[in-house]
C-alpha positions in Angstrom: 0.0 0.0 0.0 1.3 3.4 -0.9 0.1 6.5 1.0 0.4 9.9 -0.6 0.3 12.4 2.3 3.3 14.4 1.6 3.7 17.6 -0.3 3.2 17.1 -4.0 6.0 18.3 -6.2 5.2 20.9 -8.8 2.8 19.4 -11.3 2.8 16.1 -9.4 -0.4 14.1 -9.0 -1.3 12.1 -5.8 -0.4 8.9 -7.6 3.0 10.3 -8.7 3.6 11.4 -5.1 2.8 8.0 -3.8 5.2 6.3 -6.2 8.0 8.8 -5.5 7.5 8.6 -1.7 7.5 4.7 -1.9 10.8 4.8 -3.7 12.4 7.5 -1.4 11.3 5.8 1.8 11.7 2.1 0.9 13.8 1.8 -2.2 10.9 0.0 -4.0 10.3 1.1 -7.6 6.6 0.6 -8.3 5.7 0.2 -12.0 2.1 -0.9 -11.8 -1.0 1.1 -12.6 -2.8 3.3 -10.1 -5.6 1.6 -8.1 -7.1 3.9 -5.5 -8.1 2.1 -2.2 -9.2 5.1 -0.2 -9.2 8.7 0.6 -8.4 10.0 4.1 -9.4 13.5 5.2 -8.0 14.9 8.4 -9.3 18.1 9.9 -7.3 20.9 11.4 -5.7 19.8 14.7 -4.6 23.1 16.1 -0.9 23.8 16.7 0.1 20.2 16.0 -1.3 20.3 12.5 -3.0 23.6 11.7 -4.6 22.8 8.3 -6.9 20.2 6.8 -5.1 17.4 4.9 -6.2 14.8 2.4 -4.4 11.6 1.8 -4.8 9.0 -0.9 -4.2 5.3 -0.3 -3.2 3.2 -3.4 -2.8 -0.5 -3.9 0.9 -1.2 -4.2 0.4 -4.9 -5.1 1.8 -7.9 -3.4 5.5 -7.8 -2.6 7.8 -10.7 -3.4 10.2 -12.1 -0.8 13.0 -10.5 -2.9 11.4 -7.1 -2.7 10.8 -7.4 1.0 14.5 -8.4 1.5 15.6 -5.4 -0.6 13.7 -2.7 1.4 16.0 0.1 2.4 14.5 2.6 4.7 15.3 6.3 4.7 16.7 6.7 8.3 15.4 10.3 8.3 11.9 9.0 7.9 11.7 5.5 9.5 13.7 3.2 11.7 11.9 0.0 11.1 9.0 -1.7 9.3 6.9 -4.8 10.0 4.9 -7.3 8.1 2.0 -8.8 10.1 -1.3 -10.4 9.7 -4.4 -8.3 10.1 -5.1 -10.0 13.5 -1.5 -9.2 14.7 -1.9 -5.6 13.7 -5.2 -5.4 15.6 -3.4 -6.4 18.8 -0.6 -3.9 18.2 -2.6 -0.8 17.0 -4.8 1.7 18.6 -8.4 0.6 17.8 -9.2 3.8 15.8 -6.1 3.4 13.7 -6.8 -0.3 13.2 -10.3 0.6 12.0 -8.7 2.6 9.2 -6.3 -0.2 8.3 -9.2 -2.7 8.3 -11.3 -0.5 6.1 -8.4 -0.1 3.6 -7.9 -3.9 3.7 -11.6 -4.5 2.9 -11.3 -2.0 0.0 -8.3 -3.9 -1.4 -10.2 -7.2 -1.2 -13.5 -6.0 -2.5 -12.4 -3.4 -5.1 -14.6 -0.7 -3.5 -12.6 2.4 -2.3 -13.2 3.7 1.1 -13.5 7.3 2.3 -12.3 8.1 5.8 -12.4 11.2 8.0 -10.5 11.9 11.2 -9.6 14.8 13.5 -11.3 16.9 16.2 -14.9 17.5 15.5 -15.3 14.7 13.0 -17.1 11.6 13.8 -15.5 8.2 13.3 -16.7 7.2 9.9 -15.8 5.4 6.7 -17.9 5.4 3.6 -17.8 2.8 0.9 -19.7 3.8 -2.1 -23.1 4.9 -0.8 -23.2 2.9 2.3 -21.4 3.4 5.6 -18.9 0.9 6.8 -16.8 0.4 9.9 -15.2 3.7 10.9 -11.6 4.6 11.7 -10.6 7.7 13.4 -6.9 8.2 13.0 -5.0 10.8 15.0 -1.3 9.8 14.5 0.6 12.5 12.6 2.5 10.4 10.1 2.2 6.7 9.9 2.9 4.1 7.2 1.4 0.7 7.7 2.0 -2.2 5.3 -1.1 -4.2 4.7 -0.6 -7.7 6.2 -1.3 -9.4 2.8 1.6 -7.6 1.1 3.9 -10.5 1.7 
């Protein structure tokens, strides 16, 4: 899964941002086609994050053992990464953050993108198509999670 939540370069689309960030932060060069899994809107959080933000979650495909072994993290960004099952992530994560991961995982399996909102004043909600699905309120400032089935 690639998450485009950084500043876009001049003329850069969210997809191009996700591919660039994936390469810069892991060394993985993604050559597939864009497949949107979800959109994540975060409201203004005061001094910690004084503006609304929108993030796009794309399907990065399934990583091979060779790709996983070749991951090189940018030490200025991350110190480690982990591959776990969805059940293992549930035990490790804050319930609200896990709700977001579970919603994105469902989007990947079903092919129906999810819309998520988070931040002060927003309700916990995720929308899939026209119907509401399980919500996920996510308040961490910058997280990158690898879906458990990207092994």
